C-alpha positions, 0 to 999 in steps of 0.5 A: 517519509516515515509518518506516510509509511506508518499511515500507509501500514494501518491503512494495509492492516484496517483495509484488508483485516490483517487480524494479529499484525501491528503496524511495526509487524511490517518492513516497509522494504519487504515485499507486500505480494507472495513473500512479505504479507502474501497479498494476492490480486484482490488484496491490490484492488482493495488497497487501491481503492482505499489509497485512491479514498485516503490520498486522492492518488489515481491508479490506472487499472492497466497501468504496468507501473502498478507493480512496481508502485505496490512492491513494498510500502516504501514504494507505496508510500513514494508513490502517494507522495508524489501524486496526493492531491493537497 
């Protein structure tokens, strides 16, 4: 799971063009929104599209589970691991 977390950290940085941040700077358990990286809803949309494209996971825009899935890098890795298309 740590390898997937590293991949997702890199994907977050690349997708959102986060300058001066390295994957090791991101705590996998830290919140992605408000605190932590301070991402917003537009960032969530961009990241969701990148996850769909990269891992083949489907995120329903009206799902109440999305907030839980996007809580942290670790939560995203768990979601991707459970739902990715081989």
